[in-house]
C-alpha positions as CSV (number, residue, x, y, z in Angstrom):
1,X,0.0,0.0,0.1
2,X,2.8,2.2,0.6
3,X,3.6,1.8,-3.1
4,X,0.3,2.2,-4.1
5,X,1.0,6.0,-2.2
6,X,4.0,6.7,-3.6
7,X,2.9,5.9,-7.4
8,X,-0.3,8.1,-6.8
9,X,1.6,11.2,-6.2
10,X,3.1,10.6,-9.4
11,X,-0.5,12.7,-10.9
12,X,-0.2,15.3,-8.5
13,X,-1.3,18.0,-10.9
14,X,-2.4,16.6,-13.4
15,X,-5.4,14.5,-12.8
16,X,-7.2,16.9,-10.7
17,X,-10.2,16.9,-10.6
18,X,-10.3,13.0,-9.6
19,X,-8.3,11.5,-6.7
20,X,-4.3,11.0,-7.1
21,X,-4.8,6.7,-7.1
22,X,-1.9,4.0,-7.5
23,X,-2.5,0.6,-7.3
24,X,-0.2,-2.5,-7.4
25,X,-0.7,-6.3,-8.2
26,X,0.6,-9.2,-6.1
27,X,1.7,-12.9,-7.0
28,X,3.0,-14.6,-3.4
29,X,4.9,-12.0,-2.4
30,X,6.1,-10.7,-5.7
31,X,4.8,-7.0,-8.0
32,X,3.7,-8.4,-11.5
33,X,2.6,-5.1,-12.1
34,X,2.1,-1.3,-11.6
35,X,0.2,1.7,-12.1
36,X,-1.4,5.2,-11.7
37,X,-4.0,7.6,-12.6
38,X,-1.7,9.8,-15.2
39,X,-3.7,12.2,-16.5
40,X,-7.6,13.8,-15.8
41,X,-10.0,11.6,-18.2
42,X,-7.3,9.0,-19.2
43,X,-6.8,5.8,-17.6
44,X,-7.1,5.1,-14.2
45,X,-4.9,3.1,-11.8
46,X,-6.3,-0.1,-11.3
47,X,-6.1,-0.3,-15.7
48,X,-2.8,1.1,-15.9
49,X,-1.7,-1.5,-13.4
50,X,-3.2,-4.5,-14.9
51,X,-2.1,-3.3,-18.2
52,X,1.5,-3.2,-17.1
53,X,1.9,-6.6,-16.4
54,X,4.3,-8.7,-19.1
55,X,2.7,-11.2,-21.6
56,X,4.1,-14.1,-20.2
57,X,3.1,-12.9,-16.8
58,X,-0.8,-11.9,-17.5
59,X,-1.8,-15.9,-16.8
60,X,-1.1,-15.3,-13.4
61,X,-3.2,-12.0,-13.0
62,X,-6.5,-14.4,-11.2
63,X,-4.3,-15.7,-9.0
64,X,-2.9,-12.4,-7.7
65,X,-3.9,-9.6,-5.0
66,X,-4.6,-6.4,-6.0
67,X,-3.8,-2.9,-3.6
68,X,-5.3,0.0,-4.6
69,X,-5.2,3.2,-2.7
70,X,-8.7,4.1,-2.9
71,X,-11.9,2.3,-3.4
72,X,-12.3,1.1,-7.2
73,X,-15.2,3.1,-9.0
74,X,-17.9,2.0,-10.2
75,X,-19.8,4.1,-12.5
76,X,-19.2,5.3,-16.1
77,X,-17.3,8.6,-16.0
78,X,-14.5,9.3,-18.2
79,X,-13.4,5.6,-18.2
80,X,-15.7,2.6,-17.8
81,X,-15.9,1.0,-13.9
82,X,-13.2,-0.2,-12.7
83,X,-14.8,-2.7,-10.1
84,X,-16.0,-4.5,-13.4
85,X,-12.1,-5.0,-15.3
86,X,-11.2,-6.8,-11.9
87,X,-14.1,-8.5,-12.1
88,X,-13.8,-9.8,-15.3
89,X,-9.6,-10.5,-14.7
90,X,-10.9,-12.8,-11.9
91,X,-8.6,-11.0,-9.4
92,X,-9.9,-12.8,-6.2
93,X,-8.7,-10.6,-3.4
94,X,-8.3,-6.8,-3.1
95,X,-7.0,-4.4,-1.0
96,X,-8.4,-1.1,-0.3
97,X,-6.3,2.0,0.9
98,X,-9.8,4.1,1.7
99,X,-13.3,4.0,0.4
100,X,-14.0,7.1,-2.0
101,X,-16.0,9.7,-0.6
102,X,-17.4,10.7,-4.2
103,X,-21.5,10.3,-4.1
104,X,-21.2,7.7,-7.1
105,X,-18.5,5.7,-5.9
106,X,-18.9,5.6,-2.3
107,X,-18.9,1.9,-1.1
108,X,-20.6,1.0,-4.0
109,X,-17.4,-0.2,-6.1
110,X,-16.8,-2.3,-3.1
111,X,-20.1,-4.1,-2.3
112,X,-19.9,-4.8,-6.3
113,X,-16.7,-7.0,-5.6
114,X,-17.6,-8.6,-3.0
115,X,-21.1,-9.4,-5.0
116,X,-18.9,-11.2,-7.5
117,X,-17.0,-13.2,-4.7
118,X,-14.2,-11.0,-4.7
119,X,-12.2,-11.0,-1.1
120,X,-12.1,-7.4,-0.1
121,X,-9.9,-6.1,2.8
122,X,-10.5,-2.5,3.4
123,X,-8.5,0.5,5.2
124,X,-5.3,-0.4,5.0
125,X,-2.9,2.8,5.7
126,X,-6.4,4.7,5.8
127,X,-5.4,8.1,7.5
128,X,-2.0,7.8,4.7
129,X,-4.7,7.5,1.6
130,X,-7.2,9.7,2.9
131,X,-4.3,12.7,3.5
132,X,-3.0,11.7,0.1
133,X,-6.6,13.1,-1.5
134,X,-7.8,16.0,1.2
135,X,-8.7,17.9,-1.6
136,X,-10.4,15.4,-3.1
137,X,-12.3,14.3,0.1
138,X,-12.8,18.0,1.7
139,X,-14.7,18.8,-2.0
140,X,-16.9,15.8,-1.9
141,X,-17.8,16.1,2.3
142,X,-17.5,20.0,2.7
143,X,-18.4,21.1,-0.6
144,X,-16.3,23.6,-1.1
145,X,-12.3,23.6,-2.1
146,X,-9.6,22.9,0.0
147,X,-8.0,25.9,1.1
148,X,-4.4,26.6,1.5
149,X,-3.6,30.2,3.0
150,X,0.3,31.4,1.6
151,X,1.9,34.8,2.2
152,X,5.9,35.4,2.6
153,X,7.1,37.6,5.5
154,X,9.5,39.3,6.7
155,X,11.6,38.4,10.2
156,X,9.3,41.3,11.4
157,X,6.5,40.4,10.2
158,X,5.9,42.6,7.6
159,X,4.1,41.0,4.4
160,X,4.9,44.2,2.2
161,X,6.8,47.8,2.5
162,X,4.4,51.1,2.4
163,X,4.9,53.2,-0.5
164,X,7.4,51.6,-1.6
165,X,6.7,49.6,-4.9
166,X,6.8,45.7,-4.8
167,X,8.8,43.8,-1.8
168,X,11.2,41.1,-2.7
169,X,10.7,38.8,0.3
170,X,11.7,35.1,-0.6
171,X,14.9,33.6,-2.5
172,X,14.9,32.3,-6.2
173,X,14.5,28.5,-4.9
174,X,12.0,29.5,-2.6
175,X,9.6,31.1,-5.6
176,X,9.9,27.8,-7.3
177,X,8.9,26.0,-4.3
178,X,5.9,28.7,-4.3
179,X,5.6,27.8,-8.2
180,X,5.7,23.7,-7.8
181,X,2.4,24.9,-5.3
182,X,0.3,26.4,-7.5
183,X,0.6,23.4,-10.0
184,X,-0.6,21.2,-7.1
185,X,-3.4,23.6,-6.6
186,X,-6.8,23.4,-9.4
187,X,-6.8,27.4,-8.8
188,X,-5.3,30.5,-7.4
189,X,-7.3,33.2,-5.7
190,X,-6.1,37.2,-5.1
191,X,-7.9,40.5,-4.0
192,X,-7.9,43.8,-6.2
193,X,-5.2,45.6,-4.3
194,X,-3.2,42.9,-5.4
195,X,-3.8,42.5,-9.0
196,X,-3.3,46.9,-9.1
197,X,-0.3,46.9,-7.0
198,X,1.9,43.6,-8.0
199,X,0.1,42.9,-11.4
200,X,0.7,39.4,-11.1
201,X,0.8,36.8,-13.9
202,X,-0.4,33.6,-11.6
203,X,1.3,31.1,-13.2
204,X,3.7,28.2,-12.7
205,X,6.3,29.2,-15.1
206,X,9.3,28.6,-12.6
207,X,7.9,24.6,-12.6
208,X,6.1,22.3,-14.9
209,X,3.0,21.2,-15.7
210,X,-0.3,23.3,-16.2
211,X,-1.2,26.3,-14.7
212,X,-3.5,27.2,-11.9
213,X,-7.0,28.8,-12.9
214,X,-6.8,32.2,-11.6
215,X,-9.2,33.6,-9.3
216,X,-9.7,37.9,-8.7
217,X,-12.1,39.5,-6.5
218,X,-13.0,42.7,-8.6
219,X,-16.2,43.8,-6.7
220,X,-16.5,47.3,-8.9
221,X,-14.5,46.3,-12.0
222,X,-12.4,48.7,-11.5
223,X,-8.9,46.8,-12.3
224,X,-8.0,47.8,-16.2
225,X,-8.0,45.2,-18.9
226,X,-4.2,45.9,-19.2
227,X,-3.1,43.5,-16.4
228,X,-1.6,40.5,-16.7
229,X,-4.1,39.0,-15.1
230,X,-6.5,39.5,-18.3
231,X,-4.1,38.0,-21.0
232,X,-6.3,35.0,-22.1
233,X,-3.4,32.6,-21.5
234,X,-5.1,30.7,-18.9
235,X,-8.8,30.4,-17.7
236,X,-9.6,33.4,-15.2
237,X,-12.7,34.3,-13.4
238,X,-13.5,37.8,-12.1
239,X,-15.7,38.0,-9.3
240,X,-17.7,41.1,-9.4
241,X,-21.2,42.7,-8.1
242,X,-21.6,44.3,-12.1
243,X,-21.9,41.5,-14.7
244,X,-22.0,38.0,-16.0
245,X,-19.8,37.6,-19.1
246,X,-17.7,35.1,-20.6
247,X,-15.1,35.8,-23.6
248,X,-12.8,33.2,-24.3
249,X,-10.5,31.8,-21.4
250,X,-12.0,34.8,-19.1
251,X,-15.4,34.8,-17.2
252,X,-16.7,37.8,-15.3
253,X,-19.1,36.0,-12.8
254,X,-21.9,37.9,-10.4
255,X,-21.9,37.6,-7.1
256,X,-23.8,40.3,-4.4
257,X,-20.3,40.7,-3.0
258,X,-21.9,42.1,0.5
259,X,-21.1,40.1,3.9
260,X,-21.5,36.1,2.7
261,X,-18.7,37.4,0.0
262,X,-16.4,34.3,1.0
263,X,-19.5,31.9,1.1
264,X,-20.7,33.3,-2.1
265,X,-17.2,32.5,-4.3
266,X,-16.8,28.8,-2.5
267,X,-20.0,28.1,-3.7
268,X,-19.2,29.4,-7.0
269,X,-15.9,27.5,-7.3
270,X,-17.9,24.3,-5.9
271,X,-20.1,24.4,-8.6
272,X,-17.3,24.7,-11.5
273,X,-15.7,21.2,-9.7
274,X,-12.7,24.0,-8.8
275,X,-11.7,21.4,-5.8
276,X,-8.6,23.1,-4.6
277,X,-7.5,27.3,-4.4
278,X,-3.8,28.5,-2.9
279,X,-5.1,31.9,-1.9
280,X,-1.9,34.5,-1.8
281,X,-3.2,37.6,-1.0
282,X,-3.3,40.2,0.1
283,X,-3.2,40.8,4.0
284,X,-7.2,42.2,4.4
285,X,-8.2,38.9,1.8
286,X,-6.3,36.4,4.0
287,X,-7.1,37.4,7.3
288,X,-11.0,37.3,6.0
289,X,-10.4,33.4,5.5
290,X,-8.6,33.2,8.9
291,X,-11.3,35.7,10.8
292,X,-13.9,32.9,9.1
293,X,-12.3,29.7,9.9
294,X,-12.3,29.0,6.0
295,X,-8.8,27.0,6.1
296,X,-7.5,24.1,5.7
297,X,-4.0,25.3,6.1
298,X,-1.6,27.9,6.0
299,X,1.8,28.3,4.9
300,X,4.0,30.8,6.0
301,X,7.3,32.1,4.3
302,X,9.5,33.9,6.7
303,X,12.9,35.1,5.4
304,X,15.2,35.3,8.5
305,X,17.3,37.9,7.7
306,X,15.2,40.5,6.3
307,X,13.6,43.4,8.9
308,X,12.0,46.7,7.0
309,X,10.4,47.8,10.8
310,X,7.9,49.8,8.7
311,X,4.6,48.1,6.6
312,X,1.9,45.9,6.2
313,X,1.7,43.4,9.3
314,X,1.4,40.0,8.4
315,X,-2.1,38.2,9.0
316,X,-2.8,36.9,12.6
317,X,-3.9,33.1,13.2
318,X,-3.8,30.2,15.5
319,X,-3.1,26.6,14.3
320,X,-0.8,23.8,14.6
321,X,2.6,23.6,13.3
322,X,2.4,20.3,11.1
323,X,6.0,20.9,9.2
324,X,8.9,23.0,9.2
325,X,11.6,23.5,6.2
326,X,14.6,25.8,5.8
327,X,15.1,27.0,1.9
328,X,18.8,29.1,2.5
329,X,17.5,32.1,4.6
330,X,13.9,31.2,3.9
331,X,11.8,29.1,6.7
332,X,8.4,27.5,5.3
333,X,6.2,26.9,8.3
334,X,3.3,24.5,7.8
335,X,0.0,25.3,10.1
336,X,-3.4,23.4,10.3
337,X,-6.3,24.2,12.0
338,X,-6.2,24.1,16.0
339,X,-8.4,21.4,17.3
340,X,-11.3,21.9,18.8
């Protein structure tokens, strides 16, 4: 199962809104096939695993055990049901990491296998398998995207200088890490002021893979069309209070924009099937998410050798430190919401 998880991670940034899944086929203690879900809309992990078995060992498939990090699907989506394939291949035993919370599956795949006489073992390395697809599970159980808040700060907890242009806090290596994060989330969100002051592109040009969907809040449509956000090089959604309009990669989505602003945006993202969002600022928007207890991770990057004394103070929050890593002058800290 640990190998299934390793394989599944290779699909990061490529399979959303589907979950990352890995599968391993074992015959008498020896791996004879393995695979993972590589690209959204293409073959699932179980299919790639079975197809990887060498022609001269395919006769061993019926006597093998299939390990898979997530419950095999039982419905027709972009691809046929994997549970049908397992039954057709006459595999006698399947070991499942965790159940699939998606309504179309959620136990149905396991029941279908059992009804066909397949022995099924469930919840092997369950916590690790749930962690692997935390975005997917959050989306389907809470009906909202998985939310990661991120900001960079100086040693004295400032995220921007006042009236001195854009403040570069992080080093080149950390910048690449941030672009990797962008690749791992489906969308990236900023507020009006950040768009206006920084004119960001919000792509992952320092990494590889697909760019995130750009989300920007511009209630009064004050942002000029000349900004990088509007270059139509990647899908962009502008949440505003004035118009509903779509133009190629650019969608203006109308919302009320009152006290339920975040709730409206989350509901829209759920409808758009956006399973995860990296919120990059500004300070007011980040604090609004924190005050609403609407976050799943906070990642702070602190340049320990930079102090500016006067500037915009970083958001304040309470969280549990889950992990810390250092990249030269920068320290990255990963926080989870505090236990109630």
